[in-house]
N, C-alpha and C positions, 0 to 999 in steps of 0.2 A: 595477189601476186604483183600488181603494179607497185604497191608500197614496198614489198620485199625487194623488187628489182631496183627501185629508186635508192634504197639504202645500200644495196650491194654496189651500185654505180658510184654512190657518194664515197664509199670506202676506196674504190679503185682510183678515184680522182684526187683523193687527199692523201699525200704521202705520209702524213703524221697519224693516219687512222689505222687502228688495229681492231680485231674483233675476237670475242670469245663466245662460246655457246653454253648456256645452262641446260641444254637438253631438249628432247622432243622435237628434233629437226624433222622427223618423219612421224606420221600418224600411227602406222603399223596396226591397222585394223585387221585382226585375225578373227577366225570364226568364234573363238572363245573370248574375244574382247568385249568390253562394254559398248564401245562404239560399233556401228553397223558396217561390216566389211563391204556391203553392197553400195554404200555411199562413198567409197574411197577408191583411189587408184590401187592397183596391186602393189605389193611391197617392192617388187622388182622395178616397176614403173616409177615409184616414188624415189627409190635409191638412185636410179640412173638420172632422173630429173634433178635431184639434189646435187649430185656430184657435178653435173653440168653447170648448174647455177653458181656453185661455189668455186669452181675451177679458177676464175680470174682473180679471186682474192685469197686463195689458200696460203699464199706466202705472207699474208698479213694476219693469220690466225695464231693467237697465243695459246689456244687450247680449248678442248671441249670436255665435258663430264658426262657420265652415264645418266640415264633417265628412265622413268617407269614405262613409257610407251616402247622404247627400244628394248627394255628388259623383257618384254613379252617374248621376243625371239629367243633370248637366252633361257627363259623359263620353259619354252616349248621344245626347243631342240638343242640347247646347250651351246649356241653360237653367240658371241659378243658382237652385236650389230655396231655399237660405237667403235669397237676396235677395227671392224671391217671398214667403216667410213674413214677412220683416221688413217688407215694404211692406204686406202684408195687415193686420198687427197694429200697424203704425206703431211699431216698436221698432228700436233701433240694431243694425246689422250691421257687424262689423269685418273680414270676410274671414277668412283663415286664422289671424290672430293679433290679439288684442285687448289694448290697453294702457289701463287705467283708472286714474284718480286719485280715490279715494273720500275725501271730506272729512268728518270727524266732529269738530265744533267746530274746534280748532286742530290735530288730528291728521290727517295725510295718509297714506293707505294705497294705495301703488301696487300694482296687481293685474294679473297677466298671465294671459290666457286662451288656451288652445290645445286643439284636440281630442285631440291625441296621435297617435302613429304606432307601427307595429310590432305584433307579435302579443300580447305581454304576457301569455302564459298563466300564467307564474309571477309571484308577487308581486314578486320581486326585479327582474324585467324591467320591470314597470310602474314601480317606484320609480326605476330607473336612467334610464328614458326621461323621467320627470318631472324628475329632477335636471338633465338636459341642457337643459331649458328655462331654468334659471338661468344656463347658459353662453351661451345665445342672447341674452338680455337680463338683464344683471346689475343688482343694486341694488334689486330690487323687494321688497315686503313679503310678497306672497302670490302663489303660482303655482298655477294650477288647470288640470287636464287630465281628460278623460273617456276614452272609447274602450275601456278595459280591463275594464269591468263590475266594478270593484272600488272599495271605499272604503279609502283609506290616508291617513295624515297623518304627516309628520315635519318636523323643523326642522333648518336648517343655520345655524351661526354664520358669517357672511360678513365677512372682513376687507376694509377699504377705506382708501385713503389720503385723509385730510382735508387737502387741499392748502392750505386757508385757514389752518388752525391748525398745519400741518406735523407731524401726528401720524398714527399708525396707529390706526384706529378699527374698530368692529365693529357689525353690526346682525343681527338675527335674521330669517331668511327662512322662511316657512311654505310647505310643499309639500303639495298635496292632490289625490288622484284622487277624482273627485266622485260616485262611486256609480252606481247603475243601477236600473231598474224591470223588468228582463226576467225573466219566469218561466223557470226552468231546464228543467223537464220539457217535453218535446215541442218544444223550441226548438233553434235552431242551436247554442246554447251547449252543449247536451247532445250534439248530433251531433258537434261538434268537440272533445269531451273537455275542455271548460272546466269547472273546478270550480264548484260552486254557491257563490255569494257572498251575504252579507246585502244585502237590497234597501233602498233609501232614497237620500236626497240629502244631500250634504255641507252642513252648516250652519256658516257662519263668523260668529262674533260679533266685531265691530270696535268697540273701546271708545273713547268720546269723552273728550277732556280739554281743559282750558283752556290747557294747556301743550303746545307742539308738539315738544318735544325727543324725539329718537328713542328714548331709554330709557324714556320714559313710555308709548309705544305698546304696546297689548296686543291679541292675537288669540287666540281659543280656537276649536277646531274639534271638531265632533261629527257623528255620523251621525243624521239625522232619519229615524226609521223607526217 
């Protein structure tokens, strides 16, 4: 919680900082869940605490996507927990997949958000699942996924046909798994033999330019911890 609050405070204090969520803001440990509900706060307690924590930065939120822990509520009783969170905080909710166009001066950064699927125990599995997001929607600058409790980042050079100029061109796509805040000891991560991973949130720096050419665009990625 100390790390979480330090990051929320950093967003508050930096007028150029905005945030998105790739999901699982709440644990949602139900009786039918794999994680033990006796080790967790009640869902109402989690919900109220989350809304209180995010209230100061809700105006900086560019959007959230649905996720498997939250989907437990929809599966059990047919209520969309992510929709409820977004209405309570008045923040954008994209459903299972978000497509954003972030403008920095004349640079446009198309960003794809998805929670992620699959077990992802090994780093290679998490990276492979993330790469598949580029096959679902091609041509974006930044692809973000959560779910795997890991921070990873890599780049792919993506060829595309420039039909207007009749040439083969390339652009750089950045792929990021967005990190986590889960304590490993006495958690379901330890129960399921998931390796401990550095905690923190992925921080993407999108650079502005007065020129909008693709080769001018610049993204850097780091773990904020």
